[in-house]
SEDOGU-924147 format. One record per atom (N, C-alpha, C, CB): y, x, z. Coordinates in steps of 0.02 Angstrom, whole numbers, plus 50000, padded with zeros to 5 digits. Glycine has a CB too. Example, Ala and Ser with C-alpha at 12.3 -4.5 7.8 and 13.67 -1.06 7.14 Angstrom:
497165066050390;497755061550390;498355066050390;497765056550452;498885064250354;499475068450357;500025064550394;499705070450286;
END
This chain:
499365004150004;499964999550003;500675004249998;499954994550076;501285002549969;501845006249971;502185004850027;502225005649918;502735007750031;503155005050091;503494998450088;503695009650105;503504994850040;503714988750041;503054983650038;504224988049984;502524987650041;501974981550059;501804980549992;502234974050100;501814981649937;501494980349868;500904984749856;502014981449811;500414981249821;499814984849806;499994990049756;499254980249780;499774996149767;499765001349722;499395001049678;499665006249742;499595003849602;499235001849554;499045008749507;499624996049520;498525009149490;498245015449460;498605016549399;497475015149446;498655023549373;499015025849297;498635031549295;499925027449288;498665032849211;498265039649195;498775041349137;497335038949168;498935047749123;499245051149075;498625055549034;499845055649111;498505054548975;497925058248945;498265062248875;497235052148924;498255067348881;498415072748824;497995072948769;498405079548848;498225073048715;497745075548663;497275079748659;497955077348626;497245084248705;496865089848715;496285088248768;497325095548736;496365081848792;495835078848840;496195080448908;495005082648834;496705083448923;496975083548990;497115078149020;497495086748995;496975076849078;497175070149102;497365071149181;496535064649089;497895067049181;498265066949258;498195059449277;499185069549259;497965058549337;497975052149373;498615052249410;497365051149422;498735046149429;499385044149469;499415036949479;500045046149433;500075035449507;500155029749530;500675025849480;500355030549600;500605019249459;501095015949421;501605013749440;500935011849398;502205014149411;502805011349429;503105008249374;503225015849457;503575002949375;503834999249315;503314993349285;503975004949256;503394995949216;502964990349183;502154990849187;503144990249107;501724987849155;501084988749153;500824988949075;500804983349196;500204991549058;500144990948990;499854997748970;500824989148954;499965001148914;499815005348881;500275009148828;499355002848862;500465013848812;500925016648771;500675023648739;501565017348812;500935025948680;500845030748648;501425035548631;500565028548601;501465042648637;501975045048623;501925053448633;502455041348660;502365056348608;502495063448615;502775064948693;503045065648556;502315068448718;502475071348795;502915076748789;501815074248838;503515076748832;504075082648833;504255083648910;504825080448787;504525088648912;504835087848991;505655090248982;504335093949059;505975087349046;506665089049047;506705091849120;507175082549030;507185097149117;507185102349179;507795099949211;507215111149159;508115095549202;508855092649237;508625090049310;509265085249187;509045092049351;508885088849431;509245082849448;509095094149492;509625080449386;509905074249401;510005070949331;510575074949445;510325065049335;510445062349263;509875057349237;510495068749211;509385055549282;508705052149245;509055046649206;508045048549302;509625042449240;509605036549184;509875038349131;509915030349198;510355043149132;510615045049052;509975047649017;511285051749047;509515050649040;508905053148989;508495047448974;508405059049019;508595041749022;508175036448989;508445031848932;507965032049040;509205032348928;509505028848891;509885034548828;509985024348941;509495039648827;509705044048774;509235042448723;509725051648792;509565040348655;509055037248595;508735043048574;509415033148526;508855049448582;508645055048550;507805057148583;509275060848563;507725051848639;507015052748663;506545046048639;507025053648750;506855043848590;506425037848556;505815041448542;506745034148483;505285038248564;504525038848535;504185043848591;504475042448445;504495047148645;504315051848684;504205049248753;504755056948681;503655051548788;503445051548851;503845056548894;502725052748852;504285055048933;504715061248960;504495062749035;505575059548960;504335069149048;504135071249104;504865074249145;503535076449089;504945072449199;505585075249239;505215081249292;506045067949290;505475088549278;505265093949314;505475092749399;505595100549279;506095089749398;506375088549455;505885084349504;507005085249439;505585086449550;505205081749602;505345074349634;505185085349656;505995073249637;506185067649673;506605063849625;506545069249738;506435058449588;506765054249553;506975047049566;506475054349509;507365044549559;507535037349570;507945036849643;506805032649570;508155042249674;508495042149739;509125038549738;508615048949762;509525038549689;510095035949670;510095029049633;510375040549634;509495026149628;509325019349596;509685020349518;509685012049646;510005014649490;510245014049437;510955010249441;509755011149399;511295012249390;512035008049390;512295005649317;512675013349421;512905002649334;512985000849245;513455006549213;513434992249228;513565011249228;514005016849217;513595021449184;514325019749280;512985024249199;512635029449189;512145028349125;512295030849253;512385023949076;511845022949015;512265024948951;511535014349006;511875028748911;512185031848849;511885026548788;511915040948838;511665021348796;511545016948739;511285010548764;511055020148690;511095004748714;511074999148741;510484997048778;511204995348698;509925001448763;509425000648814;508995006748822;508994994848800;508585008948872;508215014648860;507695015248805;507915015748915;507605020648780;507135021148718;506545024748734;507455024748658;506465027748792;505875032248798;505185027748801;505955037048868;504625030748789;503985027048775;503585027348839;503565029948713;503785031548903;503615032248973;503865037849000;502955032248985;503765037049065;504055041149111;503605043749163;504575038049140;503675050349173;503185055349210;503635057949267;502885062149158;503405057649328;503845060549385;503225062749442;504475054149419;503595067049481;503075068949537;503115062649590;503295077049578;503785061849611;503855056149658;504455051949642;503895058549730;504415046649653;504955041649637;505185038349695;504745036449589;505865036149713;506105034749770;506175026149774;506775039049777;505715023049814;505675015649815;506325012849853;504975013249853;506755016249882;507335014049926;507845019349914;507135013450007;508155017549851;508665021149836;509335021349874;508755019549779;509695025549868;510375023249918;510965027249872;510345026950019;511455023149838;512055024549824;512585020249816;512015027449781;513195021149830;513565015549816;513645012249768;513995016149825;513365014849709;513585011949635;512925008249619;513805018349569;512385008949654;511735007249640;511684999149626;511295009649699;511394995849579;511394989449565;510504987649563;511854988249492;510204993149577;509424991049580;509114997449578;509124986049518;508304997349577;508015002749586;507785005549518;507515001649633;507495010849511;507115013149451;506595009649433;506895019249457;506175007249478;505475003749465;505684997349427;505015001949538;506294993949450;506504987949432;506764987049361;506954986249477;507064993749341;507434995349282;506994996949223;507885000849295;506475000649253;505805001649193;505394994849185;505155008249221;505364991949234;504974984749229;505324980149184;504914980949302;506054979649190;506354975449149;506384976449073;506934975149171;506324984049054;506364984748990;505664988148966;506994988748975;505034985149015;504444986548992;504234994848962;504394981348940;504364998649019;504395004649013;503805007449080;505225006549015;503315010549055;502625012349110;503045018749127;501635013849073;503025019549198;502945025349237;502415027849278;503345025349270;502445033249288;501895035649318;502145040649376;501445038949264;501815040649446;502125045749495;501415048349520;502675042349560;501575054749559;501045058249587;500785061649548;500625055049613;501155062549494;500865068549442;500975074849459;501135068449374;500495080949459;500755088049472;501165089749395;500005094049493;501885087749406;502215088949342;502355096049335;502835084949334;502155102249375;502305109349355;501625109949317;502475115249421;501135108149335;500445110049297;500525106149215;499655106249349;500835099249219;501045096649157;501385101549113;501455091149167;501925104149156;502375106649107;502205113749065;503005107449145;501745117249116;501465123049101;500975121549037;501115125849165;500595117049041;500225114948984;500595113548923;499875109448999;501125110448923;501475109748858;501915116348849;501945102648857;502115120248880;502455125648870;501845130048843;502855128148934;501365131748862;500765136148838;500485133748764;500135135548895;500425126248769;500005123348710;500415120448653;499555117548736;501105119648673;501635116048634;501705109548649;501525116148567;502145104748621;502095097148615;501575094748601;502455094448575;501435089648637;500785087048609;500835078348629;500035091748650;500375074848581;500485067148591;499895065548658;500295062048505;500195060148691;499855058348743;499865050148750;500125062048802;499405047448794;499395040348803;499395039448883;498745036948765;499895034548894;500085033048976;499835025548976;501055033849001;499275023849024;499095018449029;498935016149108;498595018348986;498905009249106;498815006949186;498295003949169;499365002149228;497795002949115;497225000149102;496655003549100;497254997349055;496024999149107;495325004749126;494995006649069;494705001349175;495495007849015;495185011048939;494775017148968;495875014248874;494155018648924;493775024048946;494135030748911;492965022748925;494225036048948;494575042448917;494305043648855;494505048948959;493795042548823;493675045048757;494035041148705;492975045048743;494055035048726;494405029148684;495145030548696;494185020948711;495435033448734;496105035348745;496235041848695;496215037148826;495855046648696;495955052648665;495945050748577;495335058148694;495355045948565;495235044448488;495935039948466;494435039448475;496315035848526;496905033148486;497435038148464;497255027948525;497475044748505;497875049448490;497805052148428;497845053748531;497315051248387;497155054748329;497465050448259;496325055548329;497815045148286;498275041748244;498995044848248;498285034448264;499305045648177;499925047648182;500475042548221;500095049248114;500945047048245;501465043148276;502115040448224;501745047848337;502445036548246;502975034448199;503475038148191;503225028848212;503755037548121;504305043248094;504865039848076;504085047748029;505035034548095;505525030648077;505995028548135;505245025248044;505995034348189;506435033748257;507215032848241;506345040948303;507565034348188;508245033748175;508355027148153;508485038548126;507815024348118;507995016748095;507875012448163;507445013548026;507535014948226;507355010148271;508065010248333;506525012348302;508445016148318;508965017648379;509645016948346;508885025748414;509765017348284;510535015848244;510755009248257;510515016448158;511465008948264;511775001948257;511674998448200;512445001948263;511484992248211;511324988448149;511864986348101;510994982548168;512474987948138;513094983948110;513614989948125;513294975748153;514194990148078;514824993748097;515214989848150;515274994948033;515434994948190;515904991948246;516414996448262;515534990348313;516974994748290;517634999648295;517685000148362;518364996848263;517915006048383;518155006748450;518995008748444;517675012748489;519415004448448;520095006148425;520465010648459;520475000848423;520945015248432;521205020448462;521915021048415;520665027048464;522395024048441;523085025448391;523105031948363;523805024848431;522555036448368;522635042948351;522185043348288;522465047748410;521825048548278;521505051748211;520915046648195;521185060348222;520895043048135;520315038848127;519705044648116;520425033248060;519015042648157;518495044548158;517905041648141;518475045948199;517525043248073;517075039648066;516385041948090;517125038148008;516025039648136;515425042648173;514795039548153;515495041848248;514395044048119;513805041048092;513255041548148;513575044648022;512925035648166;512565033348218;511845035948200;512645025348227;511555040748223;510825041948203;510425041848256;510705048248171;510775039048321;510415039448391;511015040848438;509805045848397;511615038848433;512165041848459;512175038848528;512795040848416;512335044448569;512505044348638;513245041148646;512465051948667;513305036348698;513965033648698;514435039348728;513985026848740;514205045748755;514635050148779;515035053048719;514265055248819;514755052648667;515175055248599;515785051848584;514765054448533;515715043548590;516255040148585;516685041048639;516115034148576;516485040948698;516975041648748;517405049048745;516585040648815;517065052248722;517415059748704;517965058748648;516815065648673;517825055048610;518355053948556;518855049548575;518065051248494;518605045248616;519255039848631;519725043148684;518965031648666;519425047548718;519845051548776;520415056248731;519235057248829;520305056048674;520745059948621;521165055748582;520345063748572;521065048848599;521485042748570;521245042348496;522365043948574;520625044748479;520355043048409;520235035348402;519645046948396;520255033548334;520215027248308;519405027048276;520865026148251;518885025348323;518205026748306;517825021648258;517845027148369;517645022048204;517265016548169;516515021148179;517565014448075;516125016648186;515385018048207;515015014348154;515165015248285;514645019048110;514285016348062;513445016748064;514545019348005;513085011748037;512265015048029;512285020948000;511735010947981;511585023548016;511365029347996;511205029347910;510735030748042;511095023847882;510915022547812;511675022747774;510475014747804;512205023047806;512785022147760;512885028747717;513455020347804;513125025947655;513265031047606;513915035447614;513295027647544;513875039847576;514545044247583;515125038947545;514455053147535;515035035947509;515495032147468;515805027547525;515115027947402;515375023247553;515465018547609;515875022547665;514735015947638;515725028447691;516075031547748;516695033347712;515685037947784;516835035647664;517555037747638;518025031547616;517475042647572;517705025547618;518115019447603;518525018847659;517715012847591;518375020847722;518665019247783;519355024947784;518035020247849;519445029347734;519925035547735;519945038047802;520665033847711;519315040647835;519365044547895;519775050747885;518685046347919;519985052247957;520325060247948;519725065147977;521165061648003;518995063047996;518645067248021;517885062448012;518965069748098;517385065948009;516795062148029;516405065548067;516425059847978;516045062348119;515675064048165;514865062648157;515975061148219;514455067648156;513805066348146;513435067148205;513555070048096;513045062748232;512835061048308;512115064448307;512805051748330;512035065548367;511305065748410;510815061248364;511365061948498;510135062648368;509575057348356;508905060748369;509575054148279;508365054848363;507825056848365;507445059648310;507605052948388;506835062748314;506365063948265;506545070448220;506305057648223;506115071048170;506095076548128;506705075248068;505295077148099;507255079348060;507775077748017;507515077047949;508315082648020;506885080847928;506705079547860;506455072847840;506225084047842;506325069147893;506065063447886;506805058047864;505615061747959;507345059847866;507985057147846;508255060447793;508455057247897;507965059447721;508235062347668;508965059047649;507725061747613;508875052847664;509475048447649;510195051047681;509315041047677;509995053547758;510585054547787;510675062347758;510565053247870;510395065947742;510435072847697;510845072747658;509915074647659;510765067047623;511075066047548;511735064247549;510725060647505;511865059947607;512505057447629;512965064247648;512385052247696;512655069147692;513005072847727;513185078247667;512625075247794;512755078647614;512855083347562;513475081047531;512255083847512;513415075747514;514135072647477;514795072447518;514025064747455;514775072447583;515385072947619;515635080047626;515305069947685;515245084147618;515385090747642;516025093147581;514575096047644;516565095647604;517085097847562;517605091547545;516745100947496;517455085047568;517855078847566;518135077747625;517515073147548;517975079447679;518305078047745;517935082447796;518265070047764;518425083347843;518165087947902;517565083947940;518815089747959;517025089547951;516535086147977;516245090548054;515975085247913;516025086648103;515825090648175;515085086248180;516515089248259;514575090948179;513985088548191;513655090448263;513615090648138;513325086048301;513035087048359;512205085948352;513385082248409;511815091048376;511075091048385;510835089148313;510795085648446;510515083448298;510295080948242;510795081448178;510125074448257;511325080248198;511955081148157;512095088548141;512575078148196;511875093148175;511845100848146;511185101948094;511765106748216;510685099048116;510145100048075;510175095848009;509545098548113;510645090847997;510765087347934;511145091847892;511145080647942;511725095147923;512145099847884;511735105647857;512715102547927;511275108347897;510935113847879;510485111847815;510535116447939;510135107047821;509735103647776;510145101747700;509485096947816;510795099347708;511215098247671;511455104047636;511625095147700;511485110247666;511785116647629;511215120347609;512255121447674;510575118347605;510055121747579;509585125247628;510305126147534;509855124847688;509425128947745;508735125647764;509865129447815;508415127547809;507825123747821;507815122547899;507165127547794;507385117947921;507235116048004;506655117248015;507315108948030;506425117948074;505715118648085;505625115948176;505475127848065;505025114948189;504935111748244;504765115748293;504525107048238;505065114948357;504985120548408;504315119348456;505675120748457;504145124948479;503455124248509;503455119448579;503185132048528;504065117348613;504125112548656;504725111748664;503835113248708;505305113248630;505995110648638;506495114748687;505915103448665;507055111348684;507505111648746;507745105648767;508065115648738;507635104748824;507825097448862;507955098848939;507155091448856;508555098748954;508875100949005;509625101549012;508635105949013;509765104549069;510545104849093;510805111249093;510665102449163;510445115849087;510645122749105;510565129149049;510235124449166;510565126249003;510425130648930;511035135848920;510395125048856;510915142548923;511465147548907;511495147748837;511365154648935;512235147048811;512285147348742;512995151948732;512295139348709;512975156748687;513505162648677;513785160148610;513165171148674;514415160348612;514835159748551;514935166848519;515545156548570;514625168648463;514535175448441;515255177348413;513925176248385;515745172948393;516425175748386;516905177848444;516765171048351;516605175748494;517025176448562;516675180548609;517165169648598;515895179648611;515665182348664;515595176448723;516145188148680;516035172148733;515985166748777;515265165048780;516415161048757;514915162848840;514425159648866;514515153148893;514195163148907;514235147948869;514295140848902;513655138548923;514595135448855;513605134548983;512965132249008;513025125048984;512835133149089;512475124148938;512385117448902;511885112648928;512215118648834;512105106348907;511525100248916;511155102048840;511915090148923;510535100348847;510075099948773;509655096248778;509725105748745;509425093248714;508865088348704;508695088348633;509045081248726;508285092648605;508095093248537;507335097348544;508715097448492;506915094348491;506265097348477;506285101348405;505695091348478;506785101648376;506795105548304;507455109948312;506855099848229;507495114348262;507975119848263;508045120548185;507715126848305;508775124548174;508705128048116;508435134448115;509245128448090;508035135848055;507685142648037;508305147648027;507175142047963;508415153048061;509005156948059;508825160347987;509115162248127;508295163147974;508055166247912;508415161247842;507105166147915;508325155247854;508475151847796;509295149747785;508025145847798;509655153047831;510345153547821;510615158247760;510625155747885;510015163547751;510215167747699;510285163847622;509675173547699;510875166847593;511015163047522;511365156747530;510355161247483;511555153747597;511865147747600;512695150347621;511445142447657;513075143747623;513755144047648;513715143647720;514195138847621;513285144047762;513275142347827;513205150147851;512665136747848;513675149547917;513715155247954;513375154348022;514395157147961;512965157648059;512735158048137;513245157848176;512375164148158;513445154648218;514165155948253;513905155648328;514855149348234;513365152148354;513095153348416;512355153148430;513385149348454;512165155348487;511375157348492;511215154648570;511215166948481;510665154048572;510305153048639;510195158948670;509655149948634;510475160748730;510285166748754;509715167648801;510785169148781;509205162348800;508605162548827;508005164248772;508525156048862;508235161448710;507645163648658;507995164648580;506985156948655;508555165448585;508905167248527;508925162448473;508665172948504;508825156748477;508835150348429;509515148148423;508405144148455;509465146448347;510115143148327;510465139348373;510025138948277;511085139348390;511435134648436;512015131748394;511705138348504;512335135748347;512955133048308;513045136048227;513635135248353;513305131748202;513605134048127;514095133448116;513415131748074;514395136148056;515075135248030;515095136647954;515565139948067;515435131847909;515355132347859;515935137347814;515265126147847;515695142647779;516175146347750;516775145047703;515885149847726;516615138547672;517205136847634;517495131147649;517095136647571;517175126047688;517495119947701;517555119147772;517145114447671;517815113647801;518045112547870;517465108647899;518765108547875;516955112047907;516205110247947;516055113347994;515615111047915;515825110848045;515545115348106;515045111148132;516095117348167;514545113448176;514065110248220;513825113148281;513545109148186;513545111348321;513105113448374;512545109248389;513455114248430;512075114948414;511395110848431;511315108248492;510825114648426;511775109048537;511985105548600;512215100848614;512265107348627;512425098148668;512765092248680;513465092748721;512295087948715;514045093748679;514685095448709;514905089248754;515235097048651;514675082948735;514905077648774;514445076448842;514915071348727;513975081048838;513415081648902;513225074648927;513735086048973;513255071948984;513025065549001;512195065849002;513345060248947;511925067849051;512105071749109;512085078849078;511605070649175;512525083049117;512565090949111;513275093449122;512325093549039;513295099549116;514055101749138;514425101249058;514085111149178;515075101349089;515485099149018;515805105949000;516155092549029;515515112149007;515885117848977;516125117148915;515535123248974;515695113448864;515805113248812;516255108048774;515325113848797;516625104648817;516985098348795;517585101248757;517205093248858;517685108348748;518245109248724;518215108948642;518475115248753;517465107748616;517345107048553;517635101848510;516755106648551;517735095848555;518065090148529;518755092448517;518035084048574;519105096248545;519815096948552;519845102548488;520105099648637;519225106048482;519215110548407;519255106248352;518525115048392;518915100248353;518805095848290;519415093848284;518285089748292;519745092048329;520465087648324;520935093648303;520765083448405;520965098848314;521365104748287;521085104448212;521205112648330;520575105148199;520265106948132;520585100348085;519305107148137;520475094748109;520825089848063;521455089948050;520755084148080;521915091748098;522625092748089;522785097748056;522965093348142;522415103248056;522575108648004;522435107647933;522225114448020;521915102747922;521815100947865;522355096847825;521295098047872;522535092547875;523085086747852;523745090847827;523315081147921;523855098147865;524475100947862;524405106747810;524725103147934;523705106447785;523665111747730;523585119147756;524325111547686;523455118647818;523425126447843;522865129447880;523955127847888;522315124647874;521615126047884;521325131847839;521245119647871;521165135747875;520715141447844;519985143447868;521075147347850;519565146347845;518835146847871;518975151447929;518245150147814;518545149947986;518505155648036;517735154448055;519085155248106;517375155648015;516665155648024;516395161848045;516345153747965;516665166948017;516265173648031;516335174948101;516525180047989;515675177748127;515495180848198;515905186948195;514655182648213;516075190248255;516485196248249;516055200348302;517345195148267;
END
């Protein structure tokens, strides 16, 4: 029995290699399949749950206690949570925070998301790090283990962007620069960061064409984060290709990968990705290091930048992966991490100011490429 007198429910997490973790269910009941990943953040679980970039994934939190401050109306990054499942060491049944309007368990149950607690998340994380990201099934049912592993032989969905993008165009009015934000799974923090700079923000669906974007006569275009393999979105790559050179562009996360593909570079899947709030990134042009919030499983292949008009501007100090790009000829730049944070440090918030400055310079005719690293 739990502290509240409810009957505890069993749950299992079964990985495609057969590794099984038994625990206690919280949230919804049933069965769900997805790619199991881990996040190293010590806080921000509600922002993680509502980050559309996690669409199709079962998220493991490495911090041992989750749910201690409940859920609230302010810490949401999209219209609903998109994770396929939630894995924790321990969840708090009795949250305590002045903004809390409910418990994590109630929140998961309301949105049909299965949670499992009592899992050795350190062992699970080590398995993912050593063997790479794997498919997994999370279940509260009595299905036989071999049947669960057999279910994981089926391919996972590849249309995550279509699942998370806005179905309609909408506007967040401002009296400043007009920005068309392409929503590939955009976090609300990106819009908030633009609105904080008085931008007039037009949010458009992922399959919006370049012609439709330019009809808004934008001062700049924002390419958002989003889930999945960027090579599964050729329509977005083509749109970005047609926009480069016509309007200033700033890309974040998936937005960077789309810029790379549109410019002739390649992307590749990482062994286990970067997901957390403490990733050090260095700007090669200034030497400055920022601590960043990250959530991605794909990266730009640095070798593929040779022969393109893209220049490497930022690298991850942990593993040397590509974290920032700029165009040699046109007002286009991008980062792989999240300058809007939420959750995470806001060391990189200045990049939105750089975007505004670039837009103004293009308008004035004073913009010159500053891509090259020193």
